C-alpha positions, 0 to 999 in steps of 0.5 A, spaced: 511 764 455 509 759 450 515 755 446 513 758 439 513 765 442 520 763 446 523 761 439 520 767 435 523 772 440 530 768 440 530 768 432 528 775 432 533 778 437 540 780 434 543 779 441 541 772 441 544 770 434 548 764 437 542 761 440 539 761 432 546 758 430 545 753 435 538 751 434 539 751 426 546 747 427 542 742 431 536 741 426 541 741 420 545 736 423 539 732 424 537 733 417 544 732 414 544 725 418 537 723 414 540 726 408 546 721 409 541 715 410 537 718 403 544 718 400 546 711 402 539 708 399 541 712 393 548 709 393 545 702 394 540 702 388 545 706 383 552 706 386 557 710 381 554 707 375 551 710 368 545 712 371 547 716 376 552 719 372 546 721 367 542 724 372 548 728 375 549 730 368 542 732 367 543 737 373 548 741 370 544 745 364 538 745 369 542 747 375 546 752 371 539 756 369 536 755 376 542 758 379 543 764 374 536 766 375 533 764 381 540 764 385 542 771 383 535 774 384 534 771 391 541 774 393 539 780 391 532 780 394 534 779 401 538 786 402 533 790 398 527 786 402 530 788 409 531 795 406 524 796 404 522 793 411 526 798 415 525 804 410 518 803 408 512 799 411 510 791 410 505 793 405 510 795 400 514 789 402 508 785 400 508 788 393 516 788 392 516 780 394 510 778 390 512 782 384 519 779 384 517 772 385 512 771 380 517 775 375 523 770 377 518 764 376 516 765 369 523 767 367 525 760 369 519 756 367 521 759 360 528 757 360 527 750 363 521 749 357 527 751 352 532 746 355 527 741 355 525 742 348 533 742 346 535 737 351 539 732 345 543 738 343 544 741 350 547 734 353 552 734 346 554 741 348 555 740 355 558 732 355 561 731 348 564 725 351 558 721 353 556 715 349 549 714 345 546 710 351 549 715 357 547 721 352 540 718 351 539 717 359 541 724 360 536 727 355 530 723 359 533 726 366 533 733 363 526 732 361 523 728 367 527 734 372 524 740 369 518 741 373 522 739 379 527 745 377 522 750 377 519 748 384 526 748 387 527 755 385 520 757 388 522 754 394 529 757 394 525 764 394 521 762 400 527 761 404 530 767 402 524 771 405 524 766 411 531 769 412 530 776 411 525 775 416 530 772 421 525 765 421 531 761 420 528 755 424 522 754 419 526 751 413 530 746 417 524 744 421 519 743 415 525 740 411 526 734 415 521 731 411 525 731 405 529 725 406 523 721 408 519 722 402 525 721 398 526 714 401 519 712 401 519 714 394 525 710 392 522 704 395 515 705 392 517 706 385 524 702 385 521 697 379 521 703 375 528 704 375 531 711 373 525 714 373 524 713 381 530 717 382 527 723 378 520 722 382 524 722 388 527 729 387 520 732 385 515 730 390 519 733 396 520 740 394 513 740 391 511 738 398 515 743 402 514 749 398 506 747 399 507 748 407 512 754 407 509 757 401 502 757 405 506 760 411 509 766 407 502 767 403 502 774 404 508 775 401 506 771 395 499 774 393 499 775 386 494 780 387 500 784 390 504 785 384 505 792 382 509 795 377 514 801 378 517 799 384 523 803 385 527 797 389 525 792 383 529 797 378 534 797 384 534 789 384 535 788 376 541 793 376 544 789 381 543 782 378 546 783 371 553 782 375 550 777 379 548 773 373 555 772 371 557 771 378 552 765 379 554 763 372 561 762 374 559 758 380 555 753 377 560 753 371 566 751 376 561 744 377 559 743 370 566 744 367 568 738 372 563 734 370 564 736 363 572 734 364 569 727 368 565 725 362 571 724 358 574 719 364 571 712 366 564 710 367 563 713 375 567 719 375 562 724 375 558 720 380 564 719 384 566 727 384 558 728 386 559 723 392 565 726 395 562 733 394 556 731 398 560 729 404 564 736 404 557 739 402 554 736 408 560 738 413 559 745 410 551 744 411 552 742 419 558 747 421 558 752 416 551 754 413 548 756 420 553 761 421 553 764 414 545 764 414 544 767 420 550 772 419 547 775 412 541 779 415 546 782 420 551 784 415 545 787 411 543 790 416 550 793 418 551 795 411 544 799 411 546 803 417 553 804 414 556 801 421 563 798 418 565 797 425 560 793 427 560 789 420 567 788 422 566 785 428 560 780 425 565 778 419 571 776 424 566 772 429 564 768 423 570 767 420 573 765 427 567 760 428 568 757 421 575 756 422 574 753 429 569 748 426 571 746 419 579 746 418 579 740 423 574 737 419 579 738 413 585 735 417 581 729 420 579 727 412 586 726 410 587 719 414 580 718 415 577 719 408 576 712 406 573 709 412 568 715 412 566 713 405 566 706 406 562 707 412 556 711 409 556 709 402 559 702 401 553 698 401 549 694 395 551 697 388 556 702 391 562 697 391 569 697 394 571 700 387 566 705 388 570 707 394 576 707 391 574 712 386 571 717 391 576 718 397 581 721 393 576 726 390 574 727 397 580 729 400 582 734 395 574 737 396 576 738 403 581 743 402 576 748 400 571 747 406 573 753 410 574 758 404 568 756 401 564 758 407 568 764 408 568 766 401 560 766 402 560 771 408 565 776 404 561 776 398 555 777 402 558 784 404 559 786 397 552 784 396 549 788 402 553 794 399 549 793 392 556 791 389 556 785 385 561 787 380 567 785 384 565 778 386 563 777 379 570 779 376 574 775 381 569 769 380 571 769 372 578 769 374 577 763 379 573 760 373 579 761 368 584 758 374 579 752 375 579 750 367 587 751 366 588 747 372 583 741 370 587 741 363 593 741 367 591 735 372 586 731 369 591 726 365 595 724 371 590 725 377 583 724 374 577 726 378 581 727 384 585 733 379 578 736 378 576 736 385 583 739 387 582 745 381 576 747 385 579 747 392 585 751 389 580 756 385 576 757 392 582 758 396 584 764 390 577 767 391 577 768 398 585 771 398 583 776 393 576 778 396 580 779 403 585 784 400 579 787 396 575 788 402 582 791 406 583 796 400 575 798 400 574 799 407 581 799 410 579 794 415 582 787 415 576 782 416 581 776 417 584 774 424 591 770 421 594 769 428 587 765 430 587 761 424 595 759 425 593 757 432 587 752 429 592 750 424 596 747 429 591 744 434 588 741 427 596 738 426 596 735 433 589 732 432 592 729 426 598 726 429 593 722 434 589 720 429 595 717 425 598 714 432 591 710 433 590 707 426 597 705 426 597 702 433 589 699 433 586 694 429 579 692 427 573 696 427 574 699 433 580 703 431 576 708 427 571 710 432 577 710 437 581 715 432 575 720 431 573 721 438 580 721 440 582 726 435 576 730 437 578 730 444 585 732 443 583 738 438 578 741 444 583 740 449 589 743 445 584 749 443 582 750 450 590 750 451 592 755 446 586 759 447 582 758 440 577 756 444 575 762 448 574 762 455 567 765 455 565 761 449 558 763 449 559 770 450 564 769 443 558 766 440 553 771 442 557 776 437 558 781 443 565 785 443 570 784 448 575 790 450 581 787 447 577 786 440 575 793 441 582 795 442 584 792 435 579 795 431 
């Protein structure tokens, strides 16, 4: 069998979900490594100064519109597209995907043009704490990045198509070129200053969209647009609550940046660099699980298979806990060293590191809950229930805003990061309780979770001991490798690392779990 056919059969088989996760994890790890190389260059050129603050600020209004329009539609599109494929035929799926793609792109483009026209007013609304120089630079970034926002949205839709078809490898494979193009653009245009940053984030998504869009062209054919498709009506009924849910998710980030704009220069960018590290950890260890789980959850929901849905969700929960919780604990003693190693070069100074590492620790508290929350939301979306996550998200936003006011005076940007983590933890807890009430099933294994916490605490004890006993550059690496070894050893001893680990990853039911369910 050819390699292409072997990978195809691997990804499309429900029984081989673990291999899909493994392959995506490997590719994502390579991609995230290149992403860190890219961020090192960005930090080298721009540090935590006003240029990065203005660039990140410009992403707030643009990202909000993109998230509200594209994020919501793609989230609702995946389960409906799966239903069309299952219940109808591929021709109807082509009509459905083309209609949604072009209507979504037109809506987003119109919204982005309006934001670009009224960029000065939008900047003042979102960041009243900016001085004139930062305000004007943010306005320029908004206008420069408008095209990139539309292209990125189109790429998100294509990635949604790939996920729906369980072609999980295509996006990360092509995406490996992203960081090479960013780095090359930064070097080629570094004499342009801030403009080089805008160009570096415009060219890569354009290239990737051309490649993947061509691969998925049968679902993006404009001649397949069709009116009065029943699933289209279903989608637009679903997305209204989703609009609010996505807006709330984006608003959490925007609120943090708005508060940070009242602090010292570099507060916004330090939050972003800290969030970048936790996002990378989630991308490598969490996203492969949530990405592969979604089509399976949608399929179980379409079949109304609550038993299978519970097993799939618990498997995802255990994988996320096993890999993400120890990362949180490891960052307590090692956050400063991690930032120093990755970013402290060029214009990213020691002062930048001191600004960034406390928010990193605060953000790390929500590593597990942010990924698990995504899985729990998928369950509701798969049952066409978007209202419940929206309500819980609105309450979470209120908690985040209230805690920001409470923490900002004493903890500054660290308090903003801590508020975000607390609201994430709240969201997961209420979602689990709500699912328990709705389905009469508990989707969380508390006993397993506690054992992972114990293993992580023992790992931290070893890390702190090595940091205390050793000196020099070797101690950080020794602490990391010793911590990993101890964590896996303890996990094996207390059986959070199952004896049949690969069977566990394959999402197969064990007799013991059948009895529990």
